[in-house]
Backbone bond lengths (Angstrom), bond angles and torsions (degrees), N, CA, C in turn:
res aa  C-N    CA-C-N  psi(-1)  N-CA   C-N-CA  omega(-1)  CA-C   N-CA-C  phi
1 M - - - 1.442 - - 1.533 108.88 -
2 T 1.311 116.22 132.04 1.454 121.24 -179.98 1.513 109.10 -113.29
3 N 1.313 115.47 132.88 1.451 119.25 172.59 1.517 109.32 -155.22
4 A 1.320 114.23 166.42 1.456 120.32 -177.07 1.520 109.84 -120.11
5 V 1.324 114.67 150.48 1.455 121.99 175.92 1.520 106.79 -129.71
6 V 1.324 116.67 126.40 1.458 120.51 177.24 1.522 108.90 -124.11
7 N 1.322 114.63 149.13 1.457 120.62 179.92 1.522 107.48 -135.30
8 V 1.337 115.24 116.40 1.463 121.72 176.86 1.527 107.81 -135.82
9 P 1.330 117.76 149.80 1.465 118.63 176.42 1.529 109.70 -66.61
10 A 1.314 117.38 138.17 1.460 121.75 -175.61 1.525 112.93 -75.73
11 A 1.343 117.57 -35.41 1.469 119.81 -174.22 1.532 111.85 -141.71
12 P 1.333 117.40 67.98 1.470 119.05 178.24 1.533 110.80 -75.10
13 K 1.318 115.62 163.86 1.463 121.53 176.16 1.521 109.10 -82.51
14 R 1.332 116.14 148.97 1.465 121.41 178.13 1.534 109.25 -57.64
15 G 1.318 116.67 130.59 1.457 122.39 -179.88 1.520 114.41 88.05
16 E 1.324 117.15 -7.49 1.470 121.36 -179.81 1.524 110.61 -72.89
17 I 1.323 115.95 139.89 1.462 120.23 173.06 1.521 107.00 -80.82
18 I 1.329 115.72 124.53 1.465 120.20 -177.75 1.519 110.54 -113.74
19 E 1.320 114.78 148.45 1.464 121.36 177.41 1.524 108.71 -98.25
20 I 1.309 115.65 133.74 1.456 122.85 -179.62 1.521 107.77 -119.77
21 K 1.328 115.62 133.74 1.465 120.52 176.81 1.521 108.27 -122.32
22 A 1.324 115.66 135.37 1.460 121.17 -179.74 1.521 109.38 -138.90
23 L 1.322 115.46 124.75 1.463 121.25 -179.95 1.515 108.19 -129.36
24 V 1.314 116.13 138.54 1.459 120.74 173.50 1.520 107.88 -125.29
25 R 1.301 115.56 136.74 1.467 120.05 178.88 1.533 108.52 -87.88
26 H 1.321 114.60 118.44 1.464 121.51 179.18 1.520 106.97 -158.89
27 S 1.310 117.23 129.86 1.465 120.96 -173.12 1.532 113.63 -70.37
28 M 1.297 119.60 -26.74 1.464 125.63 179.81 1.537 111.72 59.92
29 E 1.296 114.68 130.23 1.463 121.36 175.63 1.516 107.00 -135.09
30 T 1.319 117.20 122.42 1.471 122.88 -172.34 1.520 114.85 -69.13
31 G 1.317 117.62 -26.59 1.457 120.52 -174.11 1.516 112.42 89.91
32 F 1.347 116.88 0.45 1.456 121.49 179.88 1.527 112.81 -103.14
33 R 1.331 116.85 -16.29 1.473 119.22 -178.74 1.521 110.18 -81.32
34 R 1.316 113.96 159.98 1.465 120.35 179.47 1.525 110.18 -123.14
35 T 1.334 115.24 155.26 1.457 120.61 174.89 1.523 108.66 -75.28
36 Q 1.318 116.25 175.74 1.467 120.68 177.63 1.523 111.43 -62.96
37 L 1.331 116.85 -21.89 1.460 120.89 178.83 1.524 112.59 -92.61
38 G 1.328 117.34 1.09 1.458 121.53 175.74 1.519 115.92 94.44
39 A 1.322 117.59 -3.18 1.464 119.89 179.43 1.533 110.14 -77.38
40 L 1.329 115.73 141.33 1.456 119.82 177.30 1.529 110.61 -66.42
41 I 1.319 116.04 136.65 1.459 121.50 173.42 1.525 106.07 -84.98
42 P 1.327 118.15 123.78 1.466 120.12 -175.67 1.530 112.70 -59.28
43 R 1.323 114.89 146.69 1.459 120.58 177.61 1.527 109.84 -64.32
44 D 1.317 116.52 139.27 1.464 122.89 177.27 1.528 107.13 -150.79
45 I 1.331 115.50 86.97 1.459 120.25 -177.88 1.527 110.51 -126.26
46 I 1.316 114.93 161.76 1.452 120.74 168.34 1.528 105.35 -80.16
47 R 1.321 116.51 130.51 1.468 119.76 -177.56 1.522 113.43 -99.67
48 L 1.346 117.14 -26.95 1.452 119.19 -172.20 1.521 111.36 -148.77
49 F 1.325 115.57 138.81 1.463 123.14 172.44 1.521 107.76 -126.33
50 V 1.333 116.76 130.34 1.455 121.77 178.58 1.517 108.90 -133.66
51 C 1.336 115.95 135.38 1.459 121.68 174.88 1.522 107.79 -122.05
52 T 1.339 116.06 132.07 1.452 120.94 175.94 1.520 109.80 -120.74
53 Y 1.320 115.29 149.97 1.465 123.30 178.04 1.523 105.36 -119.66
54 N 1.328 116.20 108.69 1.467 122.19 -175.06 1.524 111.53 51.56
55 G 1.329 115.49 43.11 1.459 121.70 175.76 1.518 115.93 85.54
56 V 1.329 117.93 -4.99 1.461 121.77 179.49 1.526 108.76 -102.23
57 E 1.330 116.28 125.07 1.462 120.36 -179.09 1.530 110.95 -65.57
58 I 1.348 115.24 127.35 1.464 119.86 178.75 1.525 112.32 -118.27
59 M 1.333 116.98 -13.31 1.469 120.36 179.73 1.517 108.73 -153.99
60 R 1.332 115.24 135.10 1.471 121.74 176.02 1.514 107.18 -142.05
61 A 1.325 116.03 134.65 1.461 120.94 177.13 1.526 108.62 -138.75
62 E 1.319 115.66 132.28 1.458 121.41 174.57 1.522 107.79 -102.45
63 F 1.328 116.13 132.98 1.457 121.62 -177.45 1.524 110.80 -101.42
64 H 1.324 115.10 155.33 1.463 123.20 177.45 1.522 107.53 -130.33
65 P 1.324 118.76 168.10 1.462 120.72 -175.05 1.529 115.48 -54.07
66 A 1.298 119.90 -20.28 1.468 120.84 -178.08 1.538 113.55 -81.86
67 I 1.332 118.29 -1.32 1.472 120.73 -179.12 1.530 110.13 -68.51
68 A 1.309 115.57 144.17 1.465 121.02 -179.14 1.526 111.34 -71.75
69 A 1.302 115.64 158.46 1.463 120.59 172.02 1.521 108.51 -65.02
70 N 1.319 116.13 152.14 1.465 122.78 177.44 1.531 112.17 52.79
71 P 1.332 118.40 56.90 1.465 120.03 -175.53 1.526 113.17 -64.03
72 L 1.322 115.00 136.76 1.459 123.53 177.73 1.520 108.38 -115.04
73 F 1.321 116.54 127.89 1.451 121.56 175.60 1.512 109.36 -114.29
74 T 1.320 115.62 135.75 1.452 122.67 172.97 1.517 106.81 -125.08
75 F 1.314 116.49 124.31 1.455 120.93 -179.84 1.526 108.93 -149.11
76 S 1.314 115.98 170.50 1.461 121.06 -175.67 1.513 111.39 -123.86
77 T 1.325 114.66 156.25 1.459 121.78 171.45 1.517 107.12 -151.00
78 V 1.315 116.14 172.88 1.462 121.04 178.74 1.521 108.56 -99.84
79 A 1.326 116.58 130.81 1.465 122.13 177.62 1.525 108.25 -74.26
80 T 1.318 117.23 107.40 1.459 120.99 -176.83 1.515 113.00 -105.92
81 E 1.335 116.68 -32.13 1.466 120.76 -178.08 1.521 109.65 -159.68
82 S 1.320 115.44 158.45 1.461 120.32 176.51 1.519 108.84 -67.68
83 G 1.314 116.08 152.63 1.453 119.30 178.86 1.511 112.57 161.22
84 T 1.323 114.49 -144.38 1.462 120.98 -173.20 1.519 111.11 -128.77
85 L 1.313 114.75 134.51 1.457 121.66 167.97 1.522 105.96 -98.80
86 A 1.321 117.03 123.93 1.464 121.80 -179.48 1.527 108.71 -113.44
87 F 1.309 115.92 135.72 1.458 123.05 -176.88 1.524 108.33 -120.86
88 Q 1.331 117.09 134.96 1.461 119.86 177.22 1.519 110.18 -140.10
89 W 1.322 114.31 129.75 1.458 122.48 174.99 1.526 107.03 -114.52
90 T 1.345 117.96 134.52 1.460 121.47 175.47 1.522 108.46 -132.88
91 G 1.318 115.51 152.15 1.455 118.76 -177.06 1.506 113.54 -159.88
92 D 1.313 114.01 -162.66 1.458 122.01 -178.85 1.523 110.97 -67.23
93 N 1.315 114.80 159.82 1.466 122.86 172.63 1.529 113.07 58.29
94 G 1.328 116.65 33.43 1.459 120.74 177.35 1.520 114.83 77.16
95 F 1.327 117.29 12.25 1.463 121.15 -178.78 1.522 110.53 -63.93
96 S 1.320 116.77 129.19 1.460 122.00 176.92 1.523 108.79 -156.04
97 V 1.332 115.88 128.36 1.457 121.81 176.64 1.520 107.86 -134.27
98 T 1.313 116.43 134.89 1.464 120.64 175.57 1.520 108.84 -126.54
99 E 1.308 114.64 148.82 1.465 121.83 178.46 1.515 106.17 -148.85
100 S 1.316 117.14 155.84 1.455 119.95 176.66 1.527 109.47 -143.29
101 A 1.324 114.76 159.98 1.456 121.02 178.84 1.519 108.22 -144.24
102 A 1.323 116.04 134.16 1.459 121.17 177.38 1.518 109.74 -83.82
103 I 1.319 115.52 146.31 1.455 121.14 178.15 1.541 107.07 -134.42
104 T 1.322 116.05 131.97 1.463 121.13 179.05 1.524 108.28 -115.64
105 V 1.318 115.73 108.73 1.461 121.25 -178.25 1.536 108.03 -84.65
106 V 1.324 114.44 129.14 1.474 120.20 -177.75 1.510 111.24 -108.21
């Protein structure tokens, strides 16, 4: 089962630096391991994470096979206006998860 968890402050003050946390549950498979019979286990990783704030990209990360399972990102931005933080993870085998969080700047 794949799902995402995001944590953002609900009502920061205008100009405040806010901390954003984003986690997606995904087991990740590097493509380098083998089964007990010696066959390669196909790669299955998240390749890209993008976060936008009211449609403007504020964070982008490209993943490689060495990334841990269930990656957690913590990053900061400045609360400039009320709106939506949108999170998107994409990966191998058609993997795609989106999540969003509303933010009300006071």
